[in-house]
N, C-alpha and C positions, 0 to 999 in steps of 0.2 A: 490615369493612375500616376502615383508619385514616381514610381520607377521609370515610366515612360517619359515624364516631364524632365527628370534628372538626366535621362539619356540624351534628350534633345539639348539640354543645357551643356552637357559635356561636348556634344558634337559641335554646337555653335562656338564653344570656347576653342575648339581645335581648328576652326577655320578663320578665326579673327585675330586681332592684335593680341588678345589675352593669351591665346595659344602660343603665339610666337614668343611673347615675353616669358611664358613658362618654360618653353623649350630652350630659350637662350640661357635662362638661369640654370637649367639642368645640365648644360654643357659649358658652364662658366670656366671650368678648368681647361677645357679644350680650346675655348676662345682665347684665353690668356696665353696658352701655348702657341696658338696660331699667330698672335700678335708678336710674341717673342721671336718666332721663326722668321716672320716677315721683317722684323727689325734687324735681325742678323743678316738677312739677305741684302737689305738696303745698305748696311755697313760694308758689305762685301763689294758694293759698287754696282749691283745689278739695277736694271731699270725699274722705276716705281710701279709700272704696270704689272711686271712679274710679281712684285711683292703683293699687290692687291689681289691678283689672281690666286696666288698661293693661299693667302688668308681666307679668301672666299671659299675655295675648294675644301679646306679643312673644316670650316664652319658647317657647310652643307653636308659633308660626310658625317659629322657629329649629330646633326639633326636627324638625318636618315637612320642612323644607328639607334638613337633614342626612340624614334617613332616605331621602328621595327620591334624593339624590345617590348614596348607597350602593347603592340598588337599581339605579340606572342604570349605574353603573360596575362593579358586582360587587366581589368581594374576591379577593385573590391569596394563596394559601397554598402551602406547600411539601410535596411528596410526594417524599421522598428529596431528591436534588439538583435536581430539575426544578421549574419554576414551573408551577402549575396554576391556571387561573382558575375560581373558584367563584362562580357567580351567587347573589345573595341569594335565599333561599327560606324558606318556613316548614318546620317539622319534618315536615309531611305532604306536601311537594313530591313528586309521583309520579316525577320524573325524576332525583332525586339518586342513586339506586342505579345507574342507567344511566351517569350521568356518572362516578361512581366506578369502575365497571367499565372504561370506556373509558380512564381515566387509568391504571389498573393495567396494562392490556394494552399501551398505548403505552410505559409505563415499562419494560417487559420487552424491548422491541425494541432490537436493536443498530443498526438503520438510523435515521437522522434522520427524525422524523415531526412534523408540525405539524397541529393540528386547527383548521379555519377555519369561520367562519360564512358564510352566503350573501352577507354584505356585505364579504367579504374581510378580516375582522378575526380576529385570532388568539385562540382560546379557550384552548389549552394547547399545550405542547411537551414532548417527552420528553428524556431525558438526552443522547442522541446529538445531537439538534438544538441543545440548549443548548451543547454543546461546540463546535459550528461557528458558531452565530449569537450566542452569549451569551444571557443571560436576557432574555426578551422579556416585558414587562408585558402582562397580560391586557387585551384590548380594543385593542391596538395594530393599526394598519393594516399589512397585509402589505407594501405598497409602501414603507413606512418602514424595513423591515428587509432586504428582498431587492430589490436594485436591478437585477437582470437582466431586461431587457425581455422576453426570450423566455419566462421562467418566468411573469411577470405576465400576459402576453398569453394564455398557455396556461390559466392559472387562470380568467381572465375568460371565455374561450371555453367552458371546461368548465361553469362556473356558468350561463352563458347557455343552453347547449345541454342541460344536465342529464345530460351523458355524461362518462365518464372521458377524460382526455387525457394524453399522454406526450410528453416532449421530452428532448433531450440537452443538457447544460450542462457547459462546461469552465471550470475555474479555473486560472490560470497561477501564482498566488502563494498560499502560500509555495512550493509545488511543484505540478507539473502534475497535476491531478485531474479525472477525468471522472465526472459523475453522470448517471444516467437518472432524470429527475424525473417523477413521476406524481401526478396529482390525480384522486381518485375520490369519488363521493358515498357517505356512509354511509346506512343505512336511513333512510327519510324521517322527519324530525322525531324523531330519536333521543332528544333531551332537550327536546322541545318546539319545535324549529326545525330546518331542514335544516342538515346539517353536511358538511364536505368534508375529506378527509384528504390532505395533501400529503406525499409521501415522497421520499427521496433515496437512490438505490442506487449505491454506488461501484463503477464498472466499470473503474477505472484499470488494475488488474492485467491484466484480460482484454484491454484495448486494447494494452498493452505486449507481451503475448504474441503478439497478432495481428501487430504490427509486426515482432517478432523472427522470426516464421515467414515473413513476406513477405521480409524481408531475407535469411533463410536460403535461400529458394528462389532469389532473385535472385543471391546470391553463388555458390551451387552451380551454377547455370546458367552463370554467367560463367566459373567455374573449369573447367567441362567444355567450354565453347565454344572456349576458347583452344587447347587441344591438338587438339581436333577440327578446327578451322580449319587448324592447322598440318599435320595429317595429310592433309587434303584437298588442300592446296596441293602437298605433296610428291608425292602420288599423281598429281595432274594433270601435274606436271612430268615424272615418270617415264614417264607415258603419252605425253607430247608431246615437247618439245625434248630431254629427256635419255633418250629411249627406248633408245638404243644406247650411252650413255655409262656404261662400267663403273665408273669412278671415282665418278661422280655417284651411281650405284646404291649403292655401298658407303657413301658419306657420308650420303646421304638415308635409307637404311634404318636406319642407326644412330640418326639423329635421330628417325625415326618410332618405333623401338623405345622410345626414352626417353620420348616423349610418350605412347605407349600405356601404359607402366609408370606414368607419373604419373597417368593417368586411373584405372588399376587401383587405385593407392594411395588416390586420392580416393574411389572407390566403396567400397573396404573400410572407410575411416574413416567414411563416411556410414552404412554398415550397422552399424558398431560403435556409433556414437552412437544409432542407432535402437534397437538391442537394449538399450543401457544405459537409455534413457528408459523402455522398457517394464518394466524390472526395478528402477527407481529406488526403489520403496517396499519392496523386499525386502532385508533385511539379511543378508549372508552368514553362514552358520553353521559354516564350516570353520575349523580352526586351522592357521595357516601360520607356519613359522619363517622369519623374514626374513634370518637370517645366510647360510644356503646359497643362498637365493633371490637375494640381491643379488650374491653371488659369481658365480652363474650368469649374471646379466644382464651383469656386467662382462666375463666371458669371451666372451659372444656378441657384444659390441660392440667387442672388442679389434681385429678387423681394420679397422673403420671408424675407430677412434681412431688406429690406426697410420698409415692413409692420410692422416689430417689432421695428424699430428705431435703428437698430444695423449696424455699419459699419465694414465690413470685410477687414482687411488690410493684404496684402501679402508682405513677405520678401523672395524673390526667388533669387537664384544665376543666374549669367549671362550665365554660362556654362551649358550644359546638365547634368542632374543627372539621371542616368539610374539604374534600378533594374530589376531582373528577376521576372516577375509577369504576372497576367491576367489583362488587362486594365479595363474591365468592373467591375471586383471584386474590384480593387483598387479605382475606381470611387465611388463604393458603400461605401467603408470604409471611404473615405474623406468626402463624402456627409453626412454620418451619424454623423461624429465627428463635422464638421462645423455647421450642422443644429442643433445638440444638444447644441453646444456652443451659437448659436444665441437664441435658445428658453429658455434655462435654465440660461444663463448669460445675459439675456436681460437688467437687471438693470445696467450693466456696460457699455452699449451702444457701446462696441467695442469688436472685436474678432481679435486676432493676429495669423496669420498662417506663420510659419517660417520653411523653408527647408534648411538644411545644409548637407555638405558632397558631395560625388561624387568622381570619380576616385578611388584612393586608400583609401580615408577616408570613414568611415562608414556613411551610409545615415540615417538621422533622420528628422522627420517632427513633429512639435509641434503645437497644437491648444490650444490657451489660451483665456479664458474668464475672466471677472472681475465681476462675479455675486455673488450669495449667497454662493457658495462653497458647498462641500459635507462633512457631518460629518464623522470623521475618522472611525467609526464603520461600515459605509456603503461601504466604498471604496473597500474592498476586494471582495464584492459580486455584484458589479454593472454590471458585465458581465454575471451574471446568467440569464437564461431565465425567463422573466416575473418579475424579481426583480426590484422594484421601491423604490427610496428613499422617494418619496411622491406620493402616488397613485393618489390622486385627481389632483395634479398639472400635473402629467404625462398624465392623461386622458384628462384634459382640453387643453393640448398642442398636442393632437391627437397622443400620443405615443402608441406603441403596447407593449412595454416592451421587445422587441426582438432585437432592433437596435444594442446595444453593444454586445449582444451574437453573432450576425452575424459578427460584426467587429472582435471579438476574433477568430471565426472559420476561417475567410478569412486570417487573419494574421498568424494563425497557419499553414495553408496550404502554405503560402509564407515564412515560417520559420522566421517570424518577431515577435516582442514583442510589447505589449501595456503597457506603464507605466503611472500610474495615480497619480498625486500629487494635493492635494486640501487643502485649508485652509478656514474654515468657515468665511464668510464675506469678503473674498479677491479674491475668484475665484478658477478656476481649470485649470490644464494643462494636456492635453492628449498628450503623446509622442509616436510616432510609430518609432521603431528602427529595421532597416533591417539588 
């Protein structure tokens, strides 16, 4: 291994003329002082032998002092981009191979890892740890680099008890990151002394997914609770004060039917999302021609568009435009986009649907409305589940808050992208890029 070869090279250098030259250069100030003292003694009339003896003693003392300092502090060398502390040792040091093996293993890990001594000093760090904490000189105290009291207390407790410990640590800057930090002992006296391995496992993505699931359950419960409460209230009214009121029966039953339909749409959308998530890793293998498919979607939405006073205009190529996809899912995507354009762009009285590409050219479909538009702060979030730019407007238009989330999941499965551009007061363009 490279570390072992460099160890031998260092050891050979310390036993040869190269080592002597290096040591003499390191104590050049001391040698100059020794020569000066010897010269002064010679001027004072003392014997030349005493002068030589004094100079020799001073030089030897300097060499021993420098060598001892190097033994105590160790030496830092590079293994790839990571800093590794290499303690001074002779070529026959029985632990050099173990230390080299530890350095190689930690260097291959993608999780940050720091090797500690029992005195809480850093022996080495791997590349991932260097990316987070910067290069840490060998022999540095852990508390000088990691200021989190929870981590430091955990390390001290683990070393005192001789048992592994684990804690959770969150960083707010530059972005919210959550680590599970663990310290555990290596095999006793692996390189002649007890060692401890401090590791950092990034669980930020898992925490975000947990929050999304909690929000999803809370939002779904809220969306179902509202129509259920409405239904219960009307049923109690029909059973009580309006029991014999025929007009109230007709009006209330119509509202109850609307609320039941809303719940049915919500359940259908939730089931659709669940199915899509189960199949998200499977790429469709069918071939679909988008030209007749989009014409079919426009025809099916013509009654809704007519009721809203919106004209849906198609601009389709004369030649087939084929993509790999699931026909039913693509119908759902384009129905959602065109229906939303009709509902939320109603003021513009027109929706343009343009299909381009095919053959060697990339396929794109754009749906443009000329309504109120979407404020820029809402655009990045409109594909989130239950996210609404205007809650009341969405519910009044019988939206479930899941339509664009379904679109996003389907397009992800089809390896396609949804691009949204909007300007307040001028309208919105939804573009699907395959």
